[in-house]
N, C-alpha and C positions, 0 to 999 in steps of 0.2 A: 543276343538280340533282346531277350527277355529282360536282362539286367539293364540294358540301355533304356528300354521302355519304362522300366520301374524308376530309373533315375530321372527321366524326363517328367514322368507323372509326379514324382516327389517334388521336383523343382517348381512345377506349375502349381502344385497344391500350396506350397509356401508363398508363391507369388500372389495367388488369389486370396489367401488368408491375410496377407499383408495389406492388400488393397481393400479387403473387407474391413479390416481393423481401422484403416485410415478413414473409410467412409463412415463407420460408426462414430469415430472420434469427431469427425466434422459435423455429423448430425447432432451430436451432443453439445456442440459449442453454442452458447448463447450469443445472439447478435447484439453487440455493443456499439454498432456503427452510429446510432443516433447520439449517444453520449460522446463518442469519439469526435463527431463533427462539431458538437457544442464546445468541447475542450479546445479543439484546434482554432475555433473562432474567438473564444473569449478568455483564454489563458495565455499570458505573455511570459515566456521563459526569459530569465535574466541571468547574466554571468554564466552562459553556457549551460543553463538548466539548474544551476545550484539553488536558485530561488525562482519564484514566479509571482506574478501579480494577476489577480482575477478581476475581470470586468463584470461585476455583479449587475450593473445596469444592462449590459448586453444579455446576460442570462435572463434578466427580468423581461426584456423585450422578446426573448425567445422562450418564454415560459410555456407556451403551448407545446413546443417540441420537447422541453424538459419533462413536462407532465406526461407526454406520450411515452417517453422512455421509462419513466418511473412506473407507469401503468403496466407496461410490458414486464418489467422486473417483478411487479407484485403478482403477476399471473402465474409465476413459476411455483409449482407445488413442491412440497418437501420430497416426494417420491421421485420427481423429475430431477431435482437437485442432487439427490443421493446417487442417481445413476450416472452422474457426470464424473469424469476424471478429477482428481483432487486439484490439479492446477486450474481447471475450469471453475470449480467451486470457489477457490480462493480469489481468483480474478473477479468473479461475479460479486462476491462479498465486499471486496475492496471498492469496486466501482459503485456498488449500491451505497456504501458508507459515504463516499465522496459526493455522489450525486444528491443524496438526501441532505448532506451538510450544506451544499450550495442552495438547495431548495429552502432549507431553514433560514439561511441568510436572506434570500430573496423575499421570503414572506414578510420581512420587516424592513426591507431596503427602501429608502436610504437612511432610515432613522436609527442607525446604530454605528458604533465605532469598534465594537468587539463582539465576538460570538457570546461572550459572557453576559452581554447586555440582555440576552434572551433568556437568561435564567432568573432565579429569585433567591431570596435568603434560604428558602427551604428546599429548592430543587435546582440542579444545574441544567443547562440546556441539553447536555448529553443524556440525562436521565428521563427526558420527556418521551412518552410513548406516543408516537404519531406515525410510525412507519409500518405499512402493511407488507409484511415480508414472510414468505415461507409459512403461510397459514396462521400467523399471529401478528398482533400489533406490537411493534418493538420500538426500542429506543436506540440511539447511536451507541450508547454503552453496551446494549445487548448485542449489537452486531460485532463490536470490537472485542469485548471482554468475554462474551459467552460463545458466539458462533465462530469467531476467529481464534482468539487467544485461549479460550476455555475448551476448545475442541482438541482431542488428541490426533486429529487428522493432519494438522499442518505443522505446528511447532516451529515456525520459521520467524525468527525475530526481525527479519528485514521488513516485515509488514509495517513496522513503526516508521519506516521512511516512505510508506505508500499511502496509508490512511491520512487524511488531511483535515485539520481542525480549523481551517479558515483563518489562521493567524500567522503573523510574520515569523514567529518562533518555530513554526512547523516546518518540516521538510517541504520542498516544493510540490505543488500540485502539478502533475504531469499534464502536458497538453495533448496527450493521447490516452485512449482507454487501455486498461490492462486486459490481456487476453491469455487464455490458458497456454496457447502455443508459444508465446514469448514471455511468459511470466517470470521465469528464472532470470533471464537477461534484463528484464525491466526492473526487477527488485534489486539486482546487483548494481545496475546503473544508478538507481535512486540512492542506494546506500553510499556508493562512492561519491556522488555529487554532494550529498549532505555532509559527509566527512571532509570534503574538500573546502567547505565553506568556513572561512576563518572567523566569521562573526558568531558561529555556533560551536565550533570545535577548533582548538588551537593550543599551542604550548605558550604558557605565560610564566616567565621566571623559573623555568625548569619544571613547572607543574603542568599537568594535562588538564585543560579547562574544557569541559564537555557540555553539550546540551543537557538540560534536565531530563530529557527523554531517557537517557541512560540511567538516571537515578530512579525515575518512576517505574521503569520496566527492566531494571537490571536482571531480575530473575529469569527473564525470557532469553537473555544472552548467555545464561549459565546452565541451561537445561540439557546440554549435550548435543544441540543441533550442529551437525558436521564435526562433532567431537569437542566443541567448546565447553569447557567446564567453568570458565570464568570470563568476566567481561574483558580482562586484560588479554586473554588469548584471542578473543574475537578481534580486538583492536590491532593486535600484532599482524593479523592477516591483511589489515587495511592500512598498514604503516605508511605506504607510499602516498595514500590519499590524505593522511594526516601530516605528511611531510616530516616524519620522524627520522632522526639520524640513528646510526647504529647503537650509540650509547643509550639513547632513549628507548629504542626497541628492546635492548637487553634489560633495562630497568622494568619495562612492562612485563617481559617474560618472567622476571624474578619477583614480580608484584612489589617492586620497590619504587614505583612511580606514584607520586602523590596525585590524586585525582580530585578536582573540585568541579562543581556543577554551576553553570551559568544561569542567571535569571532568565525566565521565559517571557518573550514579548507576545502579549495577547492581542495586540492591535490587529485589526482586520487586514488581511493580505490583499487589499483592493488596489486597483489602478488609481493613480493620482489624477 
């Protein structure tokens, strides 16, 4: 009887511990519902989500709601952020980057054709410090290259298919917010959709023509995430999305596939 009681007590302890863990995780999740609602209303997915168009006029009309979300993001302290699970942190940073990019476009809408119009000869739009985030005034570059890429916490190259630079050449802006709970599935979907887009990644005359994203950030795909030590090995695992045949897959594995990089389209990803 004592052994039975001990077994029941042990099982109940594990059950309550699991429930407590779920509650703590839920309590540590930032509420991105305002951003999610804006995305659902003002981002139009095309070609099954391979690309998207953004209704910047719609965002401008809903600027009060966008400002409210960004104000909530700005209230998060570094200590609160550090207490979150890593997936919650990364989802938060991706959403912050994308929301402030939209805010930057809206600040000069409709008098621009490219995000590059917001820069100057001396400073790119990504290097402008205008974002109150985690106790400092930051730039988009700071979020992407320091907080995300420069941190040893994440090391996930799929973020390059999630952060959006408001340009046609970019991976699609999702029409829902990233969340810690679904982050891995969302990043995987974004990666596959981007690689399925033949305007950005394709076989041309036996050569693999890729988006310039893979040129600019090649090192991120070769740092050992999930065992990938080369860009080629990363691409092999997405061969189906690239529509590669067995011979082309083998060439990639042997690093015998010629890779060239396509020009990047910096035109604004706006609705027509």
